[in-house]
PATIVEX-409082 format. One line per field, with one value per residue: residue number from 1; residue in three letters; chain; x, y, z of N, C-alpha, C, O in turn. Coordinates in nm, 4 decimals. Example, Ala and Ser with C-alpha at 12.3 -4.5 7.8 and 13.67 -1.06 7.14 Angstrom:
pos 1 2
code ALA SER
unit A A
n.east 1.3190 1.2850
n.north -0.5690 -0.2250
n.up 0.7800 0.7080
ca.east 1.2300 1.3670
ca.north -0.4500 -0.1060
ca.up 0.7800 0.7140
c.east 1.3200 1.2900
c.north -0.3300 0.0030
c.up 0.7800 0.7870
o.east 1.4236 1.3409
o.north -0.3319 0.1138
o.up 0.8465 0.8039
This chain:
pos 1 2 3 4 5 6 7 8 9 10 11 12 13 14 15 16 17 18 19 20 21 22 23 24 25 26 27 28 29 30 31 32 33 34 35 36 37 38 39 40 41 42 43 44 45 46 47 48 49 50 51 52 53 54 55 56 57 58 59 60 61 62 63 64 65 66 67 68 69 70 71 72 73 74 75 76 77 78 79 80 81 82 83 84 85 86 87 88 89 90 91 92 93 94 95 96 97 98 99 100 101 102 103 104 105 106 107
code MET LYS ILE LYS PHE VAL LEU PRO ILE LEU PHE PHE LEU PHE SER LEU ASN CYS ALA ALA PHE ASP PRO GLY TYR THR THR ALA ARG GLY SER VAL PHE GLU ASN TYR THR MET ASN LYS ASP VAL SER SER SER THR ASP ILE GLY ALA LYS THR GLY SER ALA CYS VAL TYR ASN ILE PHE GLY ALA PHE THR VAL GLY ASN GLY GLY VAL ARG GLU ALA SER LEU LYS GLY ASP ILE LYS LYS VAL LYS ALA VAL ASP TYR SER VAL SER SER PHE PHE SER ILE TYR ALA ARG LEU CYS THR VAL ALA ARG GLY ASP
unit A A A A A A A A A A A A A A A A A A A A A A A A A A A A A A A A A A A A A A A A A A A A A A A A A A A A A A A A A A A A A A A A A A A A A A A A A A A A A A A A A A A A A A A A A A A A A A A A A A A A A A A A A A A
n.east 0.0812 0.1914 0.3844 0.2499 0.2239 0.4828 0.6311 0.5216 0.6025 0.8825 0.9294 0.8422 1.0295 1.2641 1.2210 1.2282 1.4359 1.4421 1.3704 1.5776 1.8469 2.1992 2.4227 2.6955 2.8442 2.8353 2.5318 2.2800 2.0192 1.6778 1.4118 1.1421 1.1010 1.3001 1.4764 1.7084 1.9985 2.3232 2.6597 2.8846 3.1076 3.3117 3.4303 3.7543 3.7246 3.5032 3.2852 3.0128 2.8728 2.6048 2.4055 2.1846 2.1244 1.9393 1.9322 1.7578 1.7153 1.4799 1.3177 1.1053 0.9441 1.1826 1.2315 1.2148 1.4104 1.4593 1.5767 1.8114 2.0720 2.3087 2.5973 2.6509 2.3987 2.2576 2.3972 2.3401 2.0616 2.0561 2.1809 2.4589 2.7922 3.0386 3.0954 3.0923 3.0259 2.8873 2.6030 2.4069 2.0741 1.8471 1.5488 1.3061 1.0353 0.9167 0.9452 0.8474 0.8925 1.1666 1.4023 1.6872 1.8756 2.1101 2.2643 2.3853 2.5968 2.6999 2.8494
n.north -0.1190 0.1276 0.1562 0.2453 0.5144 0.6032 0.5597 0.7429 0.9849 0.9606 0.9496 1.2076 1.3699 1.2872 1.3821 1.6573 1.8260 1.7743 1.9284 2.1400 2.3745 2.4124 2.6631 2.6173 2.6666 2.6560 2.7364 2.8727 2.6485 2.6249 2.4238 2.4490 2.6972 2.8964 3.1884 3.3723 3.5717 3.5421 3.6539 3.5768 3.6244 3.9122 4.2090 4.3711 4.6416 4.8873 4.9481 4.7950 4.8043 4.9207 4.7697 4.4853 4.1397 3.8345 3.4772 3.1748 2.8540 2.6013 2.3813 2.1094 1.9255 1.7932 1.6260 1.7165 1.9301 2.2323 2.4827 2.7537 2.8562 2.9939 3.2178 3.3418 3.3371 3.4998 3.7416 3.7960 3.8358 4.0702 4.2439 4.2798 4.3545 4.3393 4.1534 4.2238 4.1454 3.8624 3.7172 3.4872 3.3823 3.2229 3.0442 2.8536 2.6309 2.4167 2.0853 2.1186 2.3199 2.4876 2.7474 2.8630 3.1355 3.2973 3.5990 3.8453 4.1270 4.4316 4.6182
n.up 0.0000 0.0821 -0.1101 -0.3366 -0.2872 -0.2480 -0.4857 -0.6869 -0.5660 -0.5599 -0.8353 -0.9082 -0.7664 -0.8922 -1.1489 -1.1309 -1.2259 -1.4972 -1.7243 -1.7563 -1.7822 -1.7921 -1.7872 -1.8080 -1.5832 -1.2241 -1.0694 -0.8515 -0.8089 -0.8816 -0.7949 -0.8449 -0.9775 -1.1941 -1.2833 -1.4153 -1.5010 -1.6230 -1.6555 -1.9120 -2.0982 -2.1306 -2.2851 -2.2569 -2.2257 -2.0747 -2.2219 -2.3537 -2.5826 -2.8028 -2.9111 -2.8834 -2.9019 -2.8985 -2.8738 -2.8474 -2.6827 -2.6355 -2.4042 -2.3494 -2.1074 -2.0556 -2.2623 -2.5271 -2.7156 -2.8732 -3.1042 -3.1667 -2.9993 -3.0283 -3.0237 -3.2639 -3.3921 -3.2129 -3.2464 -3.5140 -3.5015 -3.3546 -3.5204 -3.4920 -3.5419 -3.4161 -3.1410 -2.8010 -2.5457 -2.3753 -2.2435 -2.0462 -2.0196 -1.8163 -1.7766 -1.6105 -1.5376 -1.3065 -1.4216 -1.6630 -1.8558 -2.0029 -2.0744 -2.2392 -2.3090 -2.5190 -2.4921 -2.6848 -2.6899 -2.8325 -3.1061
ca.east 0.0000 0.2783 0.4573 0.1688 0.2463 0.6253 0.6781 0.4954 0.6834 1.0181 0.9286 0.8332 1.1575 1.3614 1.1937 1.2267 1.5311 1.4478 1.3688 1.6625 1.9691 2.3134 2.5000 2.8376 2.9037 2.7391 2.4443 2.1767 1.9144 1.5440 1.3379 1.0089 1.1089 1.4286 1.4789 1.8276 2.0908 2.4627 2.7546 2.9814 3.2286 3.3061 3.5527 3.8369 3.6762 3.3763 3.1803 2.9654 2.8053 2.4701 2.3081 2.1637 2.0501 1.9323 1.8939 1.7147 1.6882 1.3652 1.3066 0.9730 0.9398 1.3121 1.2341 1.2280 1.4876 1.4631 1.6222 1.9511 2.1124 2.4485 2.6367 2.6354 2.2561 2.2212 2.4540 2.2637 1.9312 2.0755 2.2573 2.5843 2.9098 3.1472 3.0420 3.1778 2.9883 2.7911 2.5334 2.3115 1.9514 1.7842 1.4172 1.2434 0.9203 0.9115 1.0112 0.7596 0.9418 1.2924 1.4537 1.8228 1.9016 2.2384 2.2436 2.5074 2.5954 2.8121 2.8216
ca.north 0.0000 0.2440 0.1644 0.3240 0.6553 0.6337 0.5631 0.8715 1.0895 0.9430 0.9901 1.3532 1.4250 1.2571 1.4597 1.8016 1.8984 1.7196 2.0386 2.2434 2.4009 2.4564 2.7438 2.5833 2.6877 2.6265 2.8438 2.8266 2.5831 2.6244 2.3063 2.4889 2.8083 2.9630 3.2992 3.4490 3.6047 3.5354 3.7027 3.4752 3.6861 4.0575 4.2669 4.4365 4.7780 4.8922 4.9692 4.6664 4.8275 4.9760 4.6751 4.3589 4.0369 3.7105 3.3538 3.0868 2.7112 2.5679 2.2404 2.0729 1.7999 1.7265 1.5298 1.7829 2.0536 2.2944 2.6208 2.7849 2.9499 3.0302 3.3581 3.3919 3.3617 3.6169 3.8619 3.8214 3.8914 4.2054 4.3187 4.3129 4.3203 4.3055 4.1135 4.2691 4.0769 3.7533 3.6777 3.3771 3.4007 3.0926 3.0418 2.7210 2.6136 2.2741 2.0084 2.1315 2.4134 2.5569 2.8294 2.9155 3.2341 3.3607 3.7406 3.9073 4.2733 4.4888 4.7215
ca.up 0.0000 0.0897 -0.2374 -0.4292 -0.2584 -0.2531 -0.6239 -0.7530 -0.5038 -0.6107 -0.9756 -0.9103 -0.7242 -0.9977 -1.2698 -1.1050 -1.3088 -1.6320 -1.8200 -1.6994 -1.8559 -1.7139 -1.8808 -1.8093 -1.4521 -1.1186 -1.0234 -0.7580 -0.8871 -0.8244 -0.8398 -0.8895 -1.0729 -1.2106 -1.3777 -1.3845 -1.6094 -1.5796 -1.7533 -1.9547 -2.1532 -2.1428 -2.3398 -2.1557 -2.2033 -2.0032 -2.3217 -2.4054 -2.7087 -2.7996 -2.9661 -2.8121 -2.9731 -2.8207 -2.9418 -2.7385 -2.6951 -2.5508 -2.3668 -2.2983 -2.0308 -2.0573 -2.3719 -2.6561 -2.7128 -3.0057 -3.1108 -3.1952 -2.8951 -3.0485 -3.0218 -3.4014 -3.4130 -3.1321 -3.3082 -3.6364 -3.4628 -3.3042 -3.6207 -3.4254 -3.6224 -3.3241 -3.0107 -2.6909 -2.4218 -2.3901 -2.1211 -2.0578 -1.9443 -1.7940 -1.7128 -1.6117 -1.4503 -1.2739 -1.5277 -1.7784 -1.9559 -1.9740 -2.1836 -2.2231 -2.4142 -2.5295 -2.5190 -2.7364 -2.6846 -2.9075 -3.2061
c.east 0.0864 0.3570 0.3822 0.1906 0.3926 0.6733 0.6449 0.5787 0.8275 1.0285 0.9244 0.9660 1.2654 1.3431 1.2002 1.3210 1.5436 1.4532 1.4467 1.7880 2.0765 2.4037 2.6502 2.9098 2.7945 2.6622 2.3496 2.0622 1.7831 1.4661 1.2006 1.0179 1.2492 1.4110 1.5977 1.9094 2.2309 2.5519 2.8546 3.1121 3.2084 3.4378 3.6297 3.7934 3.5420 3.2587 3.1376 2.8857 2.6616 2.3642 2.3025 2.0834 2.0469 1.8847 1.8681 1.6982 1.5788 1.3601 1.1689 0.9821 1.0738 1.3281 1.2611 1.3038 1.4969 1.5185 1.7690 1.9926 2.2559 2.4729 2.6194 2.4892 2.2105 2.2744 2.3821 2.1284 1.9421 2.1510 2.3887 2.6999 3.0273 3.0888 3.1416 3.1469 2.8841 2.7348 2.4459 2.1929 1.8807 1.6505 1.3648 1.1307 0.8982 0.9918 0.9345 0.8262 1.0737 1.3374 1.5930 1.8488 2.0451 2.2134 2.3779 2.4906 2.7184 2.7678 2.8074
c.north 0.1266 0.2643 0.2509 0.4740 0.6948 0.6466 0.6933 0.9868 1.0809 0.9857 1.1426 1.4175 1.4024 1.3498 1.6100 1.8793 1.8401 1.8291 2.1540 2.2571 2.4425 2.5343 2.7178 2.6110 2.6764 2.7524 2.7865 2.7688 2.5877 2.5067 2.3428 2.5949 2.8653 3.0773 3.3866 3.4739 3.6056 3.5852 3.5933 3.5392 3.8361 4.1057 4.3386 4.5806 4.7738 4.9129 4.8343 4.6815 4.8719 4.8770 4.5468 4.2645 3.9096 3.5951 3.2490 2.9416 2.6793 2.4186 2.2171 1.9346 1.7259 1.6299 1.5940 1.9137 2.1067 2.4358 2.6314 2.8924 2.9952 3.1800 3.4180 3.4256 3.4856 3.7450 3.8961 3.8849 4.0346 4.2952 4.3693 4.2646 4.2769 4.2779 4.1525 4.1997 3.9703 3.7195 3.5572 3.4067 3.2652 3.1116 2.8992 2.7174 2.4641 2.1973 2.0199 2.2107 2.4743 2.6329 2.8784 3.0095 3.2842 3.5056 3.8017 4.0587 4.3245 4.5970 4.6596
c.up 0.0000 -0.0399 -0.3377 -0.4084 -0.2743 -0.3978 -0.6967 -0.6956 -0.5523 -0.7564 -0.9877 -0.8725 -0.8291 -1.1176 -1.2493 -1.1957 -1.4487 -1.7360 -1.7608 -1.7851 -1.7585 -1.8088 -1.8768 -1.6796 -1.3471 -1.0783 -0.9196 -0.8405 -0.8120 -0.8796 -0.8951 -0.9983 -1.0749 -1.3102 -1.3409 -1.5106 -1.5522 -1.6923 -1.7866 -1.9994 -2.1675 -2.2016 -2.2292 -2.1294 -2.1294 -2.0973 -2.3783 -2.5341 -2.6924 -2.8452 -2.8833 -2.8999 -2.8903 -2.9084 -2.8348 -2.7814 -2.5941 -2.5253 -2.3056 -2.2331 -2.0270 -2.1726 -2.5072 -2.6394 -2.8549 -2.9948 -3.1439 -3.0959 -2.9072 -3.0476 -3.1617 -3.4301 -3.3361 -3.1949 -3.4382 -3.6042 -3.4120 -3.4002 -3.5616 -3.5117 -3.5343 -3.1860 -2.9022 -2.5592 -2.4529 -2.2527 -2.1510 -1.9681 -1.9367 -1.7252 -1.7184 -1.5094 -1.4309 -1.3783 -1.6575 -1.8904 -1.9105 -2.0975 -2.1466 -2.3398 -2.4040 -2.5691 -2.5597 -2.7313 -2.7607 -3.0022 -3.3443
o.east 0.0581 0.3920 0.4446 0.1770 0.4224 0.7501 0.7323 0.6203 0.8884 1.1254 0.9963 1.0106 1.3490 1.4409 1.1787 1.2871 1.6478 1.5347 1.3886 1.8296 2.0478 2.4569 2.7256 3.0285 2.6758 2.7198 2.3410 2.0136 1.7777 1.4559 1.1489 0.9503 1.3113 1.3392 1.5902 1.8923 2.2551 2.5238 2.9037 3.2173 3.1026 3.5438 3.5762 3.8219 3.4765 3.1437 3.2169 2.8365 2.6035 2.2454 2.4010 1.9864 2.1428 1.8082 1.9470 1.6715 1.5843 1.3936 1.1223 1.0233 1.0766 1.4283 1.3239 1.2658 1.5375 1.5086 1.8413 1.9515 2.3185 2.3811 2.5776 2.4597 2.1337 2.2048 2.3649 2.0858 1.8474 2.1823 2.4253 2.7051 3.1054 3.0379 3.2598 3.2319 2.8032 2.8095 2.4147 2.2092 1.8574 1.6397 1.3781 1.1310 0.8651 1.0985 0.9539 0.8172 1.0901 1.3144 1.6147 1.8446 2.0954 2.1478 2.4714 2.3845 2.8266 2.6637 2.7837
o.north 0.2215 0.3771 0.3226 0.5521 0.8086 0.7378 0.7495 1.0761 1.1834 1.0505 1.2000 1.5104 1.4897 1.3907 1.6845 1.9898 1.8560 1.8220 2.2545 2.1624 2.5012 2.4759 2.7927 2.5804 2.6862 2.8590 2.6648 2.8342 2.5579 2.4920 2.2740 2.5844 2.8812 3.0639 3.4658 3.4070 3.6626 3.5619 3.5247 3.5099 3.8820 4.0507 4.3635 4.6356 4.6698 4.8969 4.7665 4.5828 4.8625 4.8979 4.5055 4.3048 3.8801 3.6132 3.2350 2.9106 2.7250 2.3384 2.2942 1.8381 1.6063 1.5589 1.5324 1.9983 2.0349 2.5001 2.5319 3.0078 3.0313 3.2593 3.5330 3.5310 3.5666 3.8465 4.0139 3.9779 4.1122 4.4096 4.4856 4.1477 4.1895 4.3692 4.1189 4.1951 3.9854 3.6962 3.5288 3.4508 3.2010 3.1857 2.8319 2.7899 2.3927 2.2435 1.9413 2.1727 2.5084 2.5898 2.9291 2.9682 3.3103 3.5315 3.8087 4.1119 4.2664 4.6600 4.7310
o.up -0.0732 -0.0747 -0.4159 -0.5026 -0.3106 -0.4282 -0.7626 -0.7695 -0.5827 -0.7960 -1.0696 -0.9398 -0.8521 -1.1803 -1.3450 -1.2381 -1.5123 -1.8280 -1.7197 -1.8519 -1.6542 -1.9032 -1.9390 -1.6686 -1.3780 -1.0566 -0.9027 -0.9327 -0.6927 -1.0014 -0.9831 -1.1006 -0.9698 -1.4093 -1.2470 -1.6124 -1.4458 -1.8098 -1.6969 -1.9425 -2.2105 -2.1720 -2.1212 -2.0230 -2.1229 -2.0565 -2.4436 -2.5887 -2.5843 -2.8207 -2.8221 -2.9641 -2.8190 -3.0031 -2.7413 -2.8975 -2.4800 -2.6125 -2.2217 -2.2974 -1.9977 -2.1802 -2.5933 -2.5585 -2.9462 -2.8903 -3.1485 -3.1085 -2.8075 -3.0682 -3.1751 -3.4863 -3.3880 -3.1967 -3.4694 -3.6728 -3.4250 -3.3670 -3.5786 -3.5500 -3.5720 -3.1210 -2.9098 -2.4703 -2.5445 -2.1577 -2.2667 -1.8544 -2.0391 -1.6275 -1.8206 -1.4099 -1.5256 -1.4188 -1.7502 -2.0072 -1.7934 -2.2105 -2.0365 -2.4557 -2.2948 -2.6699 -2.4798 -2.7640 -2.7527 -2.9834 -3.4418
């Protein structure tokens, strides 16, 4: 009888981070909701440019991942010729939906 209750709970706990992205370094992880932006690369100058472009990858239920989240795609969308800084933006909700965006900044 107890097995009927334990298995669904274990399955739920196991699946909490199925639809999640890791931008390449350790961040605080939220099991229910995540929404943060982290800096990846910055030029040596303090000027990061006037233009911004973003490119995103989407994940549904940890099973389907689609999109182009590359720096080149982000720079094309922002009409950026010279990339000066790159950020990552992560959003996720339970194991249902996750989004990882590469944000390129420059001129």
